[in-house]
C-alpha positions, 0 to 999 in steps of 0.5 A: 596102862600108865601107873606109877609106882609108889612107896610102900604101905605100912605094913611093906606091900606094894602100891600103884597109882592110876589115873582115874580115866583109865577106870571109865571107857571113852563113851562113859565121859561123854556129857559128864562133869570132871566132877562126875567122870572122878566119882563114876572111876572112884566107884568102879575103882573100888568094886577091885579094891582100889582107894582114893590116892590122898598124896600130893604128888599125884592128884586124881588118882587111885591107888592099889596095893599089889603084888602081882600089877599085870593082874591088876592091870587086867581085872581093871581092863576087864572091869572098865567094859564090863559095867 
């Protein structure tokens, strides 16, 4: 799973940005518009603590604050197929 390390938040916590397509399955992608895919991905990511990344350097991203990126990736993968 690809992600991009970005600058720490104001409190010094590490942050990582994932592309929204990491949060939905191939089956969920079928028959949906790009906007619908994005909304579904954001909804799923928010359940895991993700937020919409509003920076201009990475469009369509969802940001997570994490000190253990491997655990965050595990949770994303686990949740991707659980719903």
